[in-house]
C-alpha positions as semicolon CSV with decimal commas, in nm:
position;residue;x (nm);y (nm);z (nm)
1;M;8,340;8,458;18,071
2;I;8,227;8,814;18,136
3;A;7,929;8,685;18,333
4;L;8,154;8,474;18,557
5;I;8,385;8,769;18,620
6;G;8,083;8,985;18,705
7;L;7,954;8,716;18,940
8;A;8,290;8,690;19,115
9;I;8,314;9,069;19,153
10;G;7,957;9,088;19,282
11;L;8,016;8,813;19,536
12;A;8,339;8,975;19,654
13;L;8,172;9,315;19,691
14;G;7,881;9,161;19,876
15;L;8,109;8,985;20,121
16;L;8,331;9,290;20,174
17;L;8,062;9,558;20,199
18;E;7,803;9,344;20,382
19;P;7,502;9,537;20,250
20;T;7,185;9,543;20,459
21;V;6,841;9,482;20,316
22;P;6,587;9,750;20,405
23;L;6,316;9,629;20,642
24;W;6,035;9,691;20,392
25;L;6,213;9,475;20,132
26;Q;6,290;9,176;20,355
27;P;5,963;8,983;20,294
28;Y;6,009;9,003;19,916
29;L;6,378;8,920;19,882
30;P;6,358;8,543;19,952
31;I;6,069;8,506;19,709
32;A;6,254;8,701;19,441
33;I;6,561;8,483;19,495
34;V;6,360;8,161;19,456
35;A;6,199;8,302;19,141
36;A;6,541;8,394;19,004
37;L;6,670;8,043;19,085
38;D;6,375;7,900;18,892
39;A;6,475;8,105;18,587
40;L;6,839;8,005;18,630
41;V;6,767;7,632;18,646
42;G;6,523;7,664;18,357
43;G;6,794;7,841;18,157
44;G;7,037;7,560;18,234
45;R;6,784;7,306;18,113
46;A;6,720;7,504;17,795
47;R;7,094;7,527;17,731
48;L;7,133;7,150;17,761
49;E;6,838;7,094;17,529
50;G;6,985;7,337;17,275
51;I;6,689;7,577;17,285
52;F;6,839;7,852;17,505
53;D;6,748;8,206;17,405
54;E;6,909;8,497;17,591
55;K;6,608;8,726;17,552
56;V;6,371;8,463;17,689
57;F;6,609;8,400;17,978
58;V;6,635;8,767;18,076
59;V;6,260;8,821;18,050
60;S;6,197;8,503;18,250
61;F;6,456;8,598;18,514
62;V;6,323;8,950;18,571
63;G;5,959;8,860;18,511
64;N;5,958;8,570;18,758
65;A;6,113;8,783;19,031
66;V;5,875;9,076;18,974
67;I;5,561;8,862;18,950
68;A;5,653;8,665;19,262
69;A;5,719;8,987;19,454
70;L;5,388;9,133;19,334
71;I;5,200;8,822;19,449
72;V;5,358;8,852;19,793
73;F;5,283;9,227;19,801
74;L;4,921;9,157;19,713
75;G;4,909;8,896;19,989
76;D;5,048;9,148;20,237
77;Q;4,783;9,399;20,136
78;L;4,511;9,136;20,181
79;G;4,655;9,016;20,511
80;V;4,751;8,671;20,382
81;G;5,113;8,740;20,285
82;S;5,262;8,434;20,448
83;Q;5,014;8,200;20,278
84;L;5,081;8,347;19,935
85;S;5,456;8,342;20,003
86;T;5,431;7,973;20,084
87;G;5,229;7,913;19,768
88;V;5,484;8,092;19,552
89;V;5,773;7,898;19,706
90;V;5,591;7,566;19,657
91;V;5,508;7,635;19,292
92;L;5,854;7,762;19,209
93;G;6,013;7,480;19,407
94;I;5,821;7,226;19,203
95;R;5,941;7,395;18,883
96;I;6,301;7,401;19,008
97;F;6,297;7,032;19,096
98;S;6,129;6,930;18,771
99;N;6,389;7,126;18,573
100;A;6,667;6,975;18,787
101;A;6,527;6,627;18,717
102;A;6,526;6,700;18,344
103;I;6,887;6,820;18,367
104;R;6,982;6,503;18,557
105;R;6,811;6,286;18,294
106;K;6,986;6,472;18,013
107;L;7,331;6,452;18,175
108;F;7,320;6,105;18,326
109;G;7,044;5,932;18,135
110;A;6,873;5,842;18,462
């Protein structure tokens, strides 16, 4: 319940304050969000399968976002940032959809 209250407060503050993302951070934010979504959907799947571990979830959540941002940063330094960004989104997208399919199978048996 505390997490839901924190989420509601965070959403309300974000909508009221309308924070701006610094220009240097803009290429990394979408990738970090996709990586965080991957961890979130994976956590949902683990919860349904009864193997959810909070420590694993937190490490996965932060680790995915940091690793994805580092890959994009490395791509920017090498001059191939957009290609690596696309690669990260494709890989994480595949993981998100496979976890979503497992959740669907678990919930609906289909």
